[in-house]
FITI-372571 format. One record per residue (C-alpha): residue in one letter; x negated, y, z. Coordinates in steps of 0.2 Angstrom, whole numbers, plus 5000, padded with zeros to 4 digits. Each point is the difference from the previous one (the first is absolute). Example, Ala and Ser with C-alpha at 12.3 -4.5 7.8 and 13.67 -1.06 7.14 Angstrom:
2
PT  a  4938  4978  5039
PT  s  4994  5017  4997
***
This chain:
549
PT  m  4082  5455  5383
PT  q  5020  4999  5002
PT  k  5001  5005  5020
PT  n  5015  4987  5001
PT  l  4990  4985  4994
PT  f  4988  5001  5014
PT  h  5012  4994  5014
PT  s  4996  5006  5020
PT  f  5002  4986  5013
PT  k  5017  5002  5009
PT  q  4994  4991  5013
PT  n  4985  5006  5010
PT  v  4985  4990  4994
PT  s  4983  5010  5010
PT  g  4999  4986  5012
PT  i  4999  4988  4984
PT  a  4981  4997  4997
PT  i  4996  5003  4983
PT  p  4994  4983  4993
PT  e  4980  4997  4997
PT  k  5003  4992  4983
PT  f  5014  5003  4988
PT  t  5011  4984  4997
PT  f  4993  4983  4989
PT  p  5018  5003  4989
PT  f  4996  4982  4992
PT  f  5003  4990  5021
PT  y  5005  5014  5014
PT  e  5009  5002  5014
PT  p  5009  5017  5001
PT  h  4991  5016  5011
PT  q  5012  5005  5011
PT  l  4998  5016  4993
PT  s  5006  4989  4981
PT  k  5014  4993  5009
PT  i  5007  5015  5008
PT  a  5001  5011  4983
PT  t  5008  4983  4994
PT  s  5012  5002  5009
PT  e  5006  5019  4996
PT  l  4999  4994  4984
PT  q  5009  4987  5003
PT  n  5014  5011  5010
PT  y  4999  5013  4984
PT  l  5007  4988  4988
PT  e  5013  4995  5014
PT  n  5005  5017  5001
PT  q  4998  5008  4983
PT  i  5011  5008  4986
PT  d  4987  5008  4989
PT  w  5004  4984  4987
PT  e  5007  4983  4996
PT  h  4993  4985  5000
PT  n  5007  4981  5000
PT  f  4989  4992  5015
PT  g  5011  4988  5002
PT  l  5004  5006  5019
PT  d  5017  5006  4996
PT  e  5016  4984  4994
PT  t  5010  5015  4994
PT  q  4986  5010  4990
PT  n  5001  4995  4981
PT  g  4987  4999  4988
PT  l  4985  4988  4996
PT  v  4992  4994  5017
PT  i  4981  5004  4999
PT  g  4990  5002  5017
PT  k  4984  5010  5000
PT  m  4985  4997  5007
PT  f  4996  5016  5013
PT  g  4979  5008  5004
PT  v  4995  5012  5014
PT  l  4983  5008  4999
PT  v  4994  5008  5018
PT  v  4991  5015  4995
PT  q  4992  5014  5008
PT  n  4999  5017  4993
PT  q  4984  5014  4998
PT  e  5009  5006  5018
PT  n  4999  4984  5006
PT  e  5015  4995  5003
PT  l  5007  4983  4998
PT  g  5014  4996  4987
PT  y  5008  4988  4990
PT  l  5004  5000  4976
PT  a  5014  4986  4999
PT  a  5000  4994  4979
PT  f  5010  4985  4995
PT  s  4996  4987  4987
PT  g  5007  5001  4983
PT  k  5013  5012  4996
PT  l  5014  5004  5013
PT  a  5018  5006  4994
PT  e  4995  5000  4984
PT  t  4986  5013  5000
PT  n  4981  5000  5007
PT  h  5001  5019  5007
PT  l  5011  5000  5017
PT  p  5001  5012  5015
PT  y  4989  4994  5014
PT  f  4990  4987  4990
PT  v  4982  5002  4992
PT  p  5001  5002  4980
PT  t  4995  4983  4989
PT  v  4982  5005  4994
PT  f  5005  5002  4984
PT  d  5017  5005  4994
PT  m  5007  4988  4984
PT  l  5016  5008  5002
PT  e  4996  5019  4999
PT  e  5008  5006  4984
PT  e  4986  5012  4994
PT  g  4987  4988  5003
PT  f  4990  4989  4985
PT  f  5008  4985  5007
PT  k  5018  5005  4996
PT  k  4998  5009  4983
PT  e  4993  4985  4994
PT  e  5011  4988  5008
PT  q  5014  5010  4990
PT  i  4987  4996  4985
PT  l  5001  4981  5002
PT  n  5020  5002  5004
PT  k  5002  5008  4984
PT  y  4989  4985  4989
PT  n  5011  4989  5010
PT  k  5014  5008  4992
PT  e  4995  5001  4982
PT  i  4996  4982  5003
PT  d  5015  4993  5006
PT  q  5010  5011  4986
PT  l  4990  4991  4988
PT  v  5002  4983  5003
PT  n  5018  5002  5004
PT  s  5003  5013  4986
PT  e  5016  4991  4987
PT  s  4985  5000  4984
PT  y  4988  4989  5011
PT  l  5013  4989  5003
PT  t  5006  4998  4984
PT  a  4984  5000  4993
PT  t  4998  4982  5013
PT  n  5014  4993  4999
PT  h  4999  5000  4982
PT  l  4981  4992  5000
PT  i  5007  4988  5011
PT  d  5015  4995  4988
PT  i  4987  5000  4985
PT  l  4989  4988  5012
PT  n  5017  4989  5003
PT  q  5007  4998  4982
PT  a  4982  4996  4994
PT  d  5000  4985  5010
PT  t  5015  4995  4995
PT  e  4998  5002  4985
PT  i  4983  4992  4999
PT  n  5004  4984  5012
PT  a  5019  4999  4989
PT  h  4986  4997  4985
PT  k  4988  4989  5007
PT  e  5014  4990  5007
PT  q  5006  5001  4982
PT  i  4981  4992  4995
PT  k  5004  4987  5012
PT  l  5014  4993  4995
PT  g  4995  5000  4981
PT  k  4983  4991  5005
PT  a  5009  4988  5008
PT  y  5013  4998  4985
PT  r  4988  4997  4987
PT  a  4988  4989  5009
PT  k  5016  4988  5000
PT  r  5001  5002  4981
PT  r  4982  4998  4996
PT  e  5003  4982  5002
PT  v  5013  4998  4987
PT  c  4999  5015  4990
PT  s  4992  5002  4981
PT  i  4984  5010  4996
PT  e  5012  5012  4992
PT  e  5010  5003  5016
PT  l  4980  5000  5012
PT  r  4994  5012  4989
PT  l  5016  5012  5005
PT  f  4999  4996  5017
PT  e  4983  5007  4998
PT  q  5004  5016  4992
PT  m  5015  5001  5015
PT  s  4985  5002  5015
PT  q  4989  5012  4992
PT  a  5015  5009  4996
PT  e  5005  4999  5019
PT  s  4984  5003  5007
PT  i  4997  5015  4989
PT  l  5017  5009  5005
PT  l  4994  4995  5018
PT  k  4985  5011  4995
PT  k  5008  5014  4995
PT  l  5017  4999  5012
PT  k  4982  5003  5013
PT  q  4995  5013  4991
PT  h  5015  5008  4999
PT  w  5003  5001  5019
PT  h  4985  5003  5002
PT  n  4998  5016  4992
PT  e  5018  5006  5007
PT  i  4993  4995  5017
PT  i  4986  5012  4996
PT  n  5010  5015  4993
PT  a  5010  4997  5018
PT  k  4988  5000  5012
PT  k  4993  5014  4992
PT  d  5014  5011  5005
PT  v  4997  4991  5020
PT  d  4984  5003  4998
PT  f  5002  5020  4996
PT  y  5009  5001  5018
PT  h  4987  4986  5009
PT  h  4987  5013  4994
PT  k  5010  5018  5008
PT  i  5002  4986  5015
PT  n  4980  4995  5005
PT  a  4996  5019  4994
PT  l  5008  5006  5015
PT  k  4997  4987  5011
PT  e  4981  5001  4998
PT  t  5001  5018  5002
PT  r  5012  4998  5017
PT  r  4987  4988  5006
PT  v  4985  5010  4997
PT  r  5010  5016  5009
PT  s  5005  4989  5014
PT  s  4980  4994  5002
PT  e  4995  5017  4997
PT  l  5012  5007  5017
PT  q  4996  4984  5009
PT  k  4981  5005  4999
PT  q  5004  5020  5002
PT  l  5010  4994  5017
PT  f  4985  4989  5005
PT  e  4989  5014  4998
PT  n  5011  5013  5006
PT  y  5005  4990  5014
PT  s  4986  5002  5014
PT  f  4996  4997  5017
PT  l  4992  5011  5014
PT  n  4990  4995  5014
PT  q  4990  5008  5016
PT  h  4987  5007  4989
PT  g  5011  5009  4988
PT  e  4997  4987  4988
PT  l  5011  4995  4981
PT  k  5003  4983  4996
PT  s  5015  4996  4988
PT  l  5009  4984  4999
PT  e  4991  4994  4983
PT  k  4981  5001  5012
PT  i  5009  4991  5013
PT  f  5007  4986  4990
PT  k  4988  5002  4987
PT  g  5013  5005  4987
PT  n  5012  4988  5006
PT  p  5012  5004  5015
PT  p  5015  4991  5002
PT  a  5018  5006  5000
PT  g  5004  5013  5014
PT  a  4982  5003  5006
PT  g  4997  5015  5010
PT  e  5019  4999  5003
PT  c  4998  4995  5018
PT  a  5000  5011  5018
PT  a  4987  4998  5004
PT  p  4987  5009  4985
PT  k  5012  5015  4998
PT  l  4998  5002  5022
PT  l  4982  4999  4996
PT  h  4999  5011  4983
PT  y  5012  5015  5010
PT  a  4989  5001  5015
PT  f  4982  4998  4989
PT  q  5010  5013  4989
PT  h  5004  5011  5016
PT  q  4985  4998  5009
PT  l  5009  4991  5017
PT  k  4988  4988  5006
PT  p  5011  4981  4999
PT  i  5002  4991  5021
PT  a  5009  4987  4998
PT  m  5011  4993  4988
PT  a  5016  4987  4998
PT  e  5013  4992  4989
PT  f  5016  4993  5003
PT  w  5015  4994  4991
PT  w  5017  5008  4999
PT  g  5016  4992  4996
PT  q  5006  4983  4995
PT  s  4988  4987  4994
PT  p  4996  4995  4981
PT  k  5007  4984  4993
PT  s  4981  4995  4997
PT  e  4988  5008  5014
PT  v  4999  4998  5019
PT  r  5005  5017  5005
PT  k  5009  5004  5017
PT  h  5009  5017  5004
PT  k  4987  5011  5013
PT  q  4984  4990  4999
PT  f  4986  5005  4995
PT  y  4990  4993  4986
PT  p  4980  4998  4992
PT  a  4999  5009  4985
PT  c  4999  4989  4986
PT  m  4986  4993  4992
PT  g  5000  4999  4981
PT  k  5005  5016  4996
PT  c  4995  5012  5016
PT  e  4985  4990  5005
PT  p  4989  5006  4983
PT  i  5006  5020  5005
PT  l  5000  4999  5019
PT  k  4980  4993  4997
PT  h  4996  5019  4991
PT  m  5011  5010  5011
PT  l  4996  4993  5017
PT  e  4978  5003  4995
PT  g  4991  5003  5012
PT  m  5012  5002  5013
PT  n  4997  4993  5016
PT  l  5012  4984  5000
PT  e  5005  4988  5013
PT  d  4994  4983  4997
PT  n  5004  4990  4985
PT  p  5007  4981  5009
PT  f  4999  4994  4982
PT  i  4980  5000  5003
PT  v  5000  4990  5020
PT  n  5001  4983  5000
PT  p  5014  4997  5013
PT  a  4992  4982  5001
PT  e  4985  5004  5010
PT  g  5001  4992  5017
PT  k  5014  4988  4995
PT  e  4999  4981  4999
PT  l  5008  4988  4993
PT  d  5006  4987  5007
PT  i  5000  4981  4994
PT  v  5018  4992  5005
PT  f  4994  4982  4989
PT  e  4988  4996  4992
PT  d  4993  4981  4991
PT  d  4988  4997  4986
PT  y  5012  5006  4989
PT  l  5009  5015  5004
PT  v  5003  5013  5014
PT  v  5014  5010  5006
PT  i  4992  5017  5009
PT  d  5012  5013  5009
PT  k  4996  5017  4990
PT  p  5003  5014  5011
PT  s  5008  5017  4994
PT  e  4990  5015  4992
PT  f  4986  4985  4993
PT  l  5001  4996  4979
PT  s  5002  4984  4995
PT  v  4987  5003  4983
PT  p  4987  5015  4997
PT  g  5005  5017  4995
PT  k  4994  5013  4988
PT  q  4993  5008  5016
PT  i  5001  4988  5015
PT  t  4990  4983  4997
PT  d  5003  4993  5019
PT  s  5014  4987  4998
PT  v  5007  4981  5003
PT  y  4991  4996  4984
PT  t  4985  5007  5004
PT  r  5000  4992  5018
PT  m  5004  4985  4993
PT  k  4987  5000  4986
PT  e  4988  5002  5017
PT  k  5006  4987  5010
PT  y  5001  4988  4986
PT  p  4986  5004  4988
PT  e  5001  4983  4994
PT  a  5020  5001  4993
PT  t  5002  5000  4985
PT  g  5016  5011  4991
PT  p  5008  5015  5004
PT  l  5002  4994  5018
PT  i  5019  5012  4998
PT  v  5014  4991  4996
PT  h  5013  5012  5005
PT  r  4999  5019  5006
PT  l  5006  5010  5012
PT  d  5003  5019  5001
PT  m  4987  5008  5009
PT  s  5010  5008  5013
PT  t  5009  4982  5003
PT  s  4994  4987  5012
PT  g  5002  4981  5000
PT  l  4998  4984  4992
PT  l  4986  4995  4986
PT  l  4994  4990  4990
PT  i  4982  4997  4995
PT  a  4995  4983  4990
PT  k  4981  4995  5000
PT  s  4999  4995  4987
PT  s  5009  5005  4979
PT  e  5009  4982  4998
PT  i  5009  5005  5017
PT  y  5002  5015  4994
PT  k  5009  4994  4985
PT  k  5010  4986  5008
PT  l  5007  5018  5013
PT  q  5001  5009  4986
PT  s  5010  4989  4993
PT  q  5011  5000  5011
PT  f  5004  5018  5002
PT  i  5007  5000  4983
PT  k  5011  4986  5000
PT  r  5006  5010  5016
PT  q  4998  4983  5014
PT  i  4991  5010  5012
PT  k  5014  5010  5011
PT  k  4994  5015  5010
PT  r  5010  5009  5017
PT  y  4992  5015  5004
PT  v  5007  5011  5015
PT  a  5004  5020  5000
PT  l  5007  5015  5011
PT  l  5012  5008  4989
PT  d  5002  5019  5005
PT  g  5020  5001  4998
PT  a  5016  4991  5006
PT  l  5004  4986  4986
PT  i  5018  4993  4996
PT  g  5001  4983  4999
PT  k  4991  4986  5007
PT  e  4989  4991  4982
PT  g  5001  5005  4981
PT  v  4989  5000  4987
PT  i  4994  5015  4990
PT  d  4995  4998  4979
PT  l  4993  5018  4996
PT  p  4987  4997  4987
PT  l  4984  5012  5004
PT  r  4984  5007  4988
PT  v  4987  5009  5004
PT  d  5004  5021  4999
PT  l  4988  5005  4987
PT  d  5000  5019  5008
PT  n  4997  4995  5019
PT  r  4990  4984  5000
PT  p  4999  4987  5009
PT  n  5020  5005  5005
PT  q  5012  4990  4992
PT  i  5018  5004  4994
PT  v  5015  4993  4997
PT  c  5002  4997  4978
PT  y  5013  4989  4992
PT  k  4993  5001  4985
PT  y  4982  4997  5000
PT  g  4997  4993  5019
PT  k  4998  4984  5003
PT  k  5014  4988  5009
PT  a  4996  5002  5021
PT  e  5010  4989  5012
PT  t  5004  5001  5021
PT  h  5007  4990  5009
PT  w  5003  5007  5018
PT  e  5006  4996  5016
PT  v  5005  5010  5018
PT  i  4987  4995  5014
PT  q  5008  5012  5011
PT  q  5005  5019  5002
PT  k  4998  5014  5013
PT  g  5005  5018  4999
PT  t  4995  5004  4979
PT  k  4987  4988  5000
PT  t  5001  4982  4993
PT  l  4990  4985  5002
PT  v  5002  4988  4983
PT  y  4994  4985  4990
PT  f  4993  5004  4983
PT  y  5000  4983  4986
PT  p  4993  5007  4985
PT  i  5006  4990  4987
PT  t  4986  5011  4984
PT  g  4985  5006  5008
PT  r  4999  5020  4992
PT  t  4992  5014  5004
PT  h  5004  5008  5018
PT  q  5014  4991  4996
PT  l  5008  4998  5020
PT  r  4996  5017  5004
PT  v  5010  5006  4984
PT  h  5014  4991  5001
PT  a  5002  5003  5019
PT  a  4998  5021  4996
PT  h  5010  5001  4985
PT  v  5018  5007  4999
PT  l  5005  4984  4991
PT  g  4992  4987  5012
PT  l  4999  5002  5019
PT  d  5000  5019  5002
PT  a  4990  4999  5013
PT  p  4982  5001  4999
PT  i  4984  4990  5009
PT  v  4994  5005  5015
PT  g  4985  5012  4996
PT  d  5001  4997  4980
PT  d  4991  5016  4996
PT  l  5005  5000  4978
PT  y  5018  4997  5006
PT  g  5005  5004  5017
PT  t  4990  5008  5013
PT  k  4983  4996  5007
PT  a  4997  4993  5017
PT  n  4985  4991  5009
PT  r  5002  4985  4986
PT  l  5014  4993  4987
PT  h  5010  4986  5009
PT  l  4998  4987  4987
PT  h  4993  4985  5005
PT  a  4998  4982  4990
PT  e  5005  4988  5013
PT  s  5002  4983  4992
PT  i  4994  4993  4984
PT  t  5008  4983  4992
PT  f  4987  4990  4989
PT  q  4997  4983  4994
PT  h  4983  4996  5004
PT  p  4990  4997  4985
PT  i  4991  4985  5007
PT  s  5010  4989  5012
PT  k  5018  5007  4993
PT  e  5004  5005  5016
PT  i  5015  5011  5001
PT  m  4992  5012  5013
PT  t  5007  5016  5009
PT  i  4991  5013  5007
PT  s  5002  5013  5012
PT  k  4995  5017  5008
PT  e  5012  5011  5009
PT  a  4999  5018  4997
PT  e  4994  5009  5015
PT  f  5012  5013  5000
PT  s  5021  4999  5005
PT  i  5014  5010  5003
***
């Protein structure tokens, strides 16, 4: 083990109790030891001169701005000394190896490794293919074929037009011509048909001959492409087999087995797997872990400088499931029912519909692991009700008003109002930041983060339109109370629009996905306006939030 990769704490941590359980990486509050390790790593990042990378924190620095996720793993060595390991996700300063940080589990950049060697062979195939595609002889053959096709089309169409004109002329003459002239017309018609067949056959032969030259190159190009495809596939399989991760029992498991042959791009390159693999490799006992963002936020995701984030679900969850096997972990909050002991308050009810006030941390509909929800509670309360009951949804962490339909007919009528955007909703939110301006519109298209569900990202190419009007109610220090008026209803729309650097750049207080965890998410659906489906009365139902600035 390189001694400089096990970092002893500079701060005296002897009085800090070691946690009994290891960090649950997908939802955690960093342990005090993790916070100290993070502070020391951040101090290194601020002062190091070992390498250069543009994180977007220095306006005078040149180069592409790329923020990074970093991680710390508090460990105990065989002498029972406490220290920590540090890692970064992906590459940093265009390399996998840098002082202070643990290496990647498998180094694809190693010059003498099989991946780099095979990559060079694949690049030779790419070069050969490019040379053939751009060769003068191939281009000449291709252009010749195009010319032949154009000439054939021109001459055959011209002859067909001649036949058409001849037929028209003969049709007019048939009424007044002699028998001898009619016979001549038949001979002319037959001659034209024979000539058309000969013309088609001539150009057919010319096209076949021209295609032979082009096909000669196509066969060579396609053969090279197929060889490249097979070798690339074999290289990928070899990579996945060799890219293997240790757990505390010393068991290795490859990417291929973890993801059953189809790992997502970048799997295994995040900080958490690197840290744990290195610890198990060098008989270091994992104590606690944390990951944080360093640098400017990317344009798609919501990332704040120095803020802690959980491990991603898409790429890391399957890997860490193997790596953490048998370890005593903190409780998984995703399998704990957050609605236990909470009640649904009815704000309005008649024979047709109900408006309830949903508490925060309460599912609207059953989840994968937890069934207790507004739907199941309403189904139990109104057993005779028909249809889906839940007309619209709120995020589990969002509190506020929900419309419940007691029949399929009422559900369809209320749904129609939502589809036509006739229903108006107002949310109140407490933001962690001071805003410039008093009101405005946020228009940032959203789609799910495929590698980290259920998080949403801004995406102008594949995202769905998402529009939010906002209005400041009150501002005090670095906190701002606002109204949100969503025009569209995308998943996490208000949360992303509040937190994103292109939105308000001020996350909602307590947002554990896009901001900082607190006692609750300070977002409440406090008002809803709709037309009663039976009485046709325009109704506005309100319920004030329990929080304020």
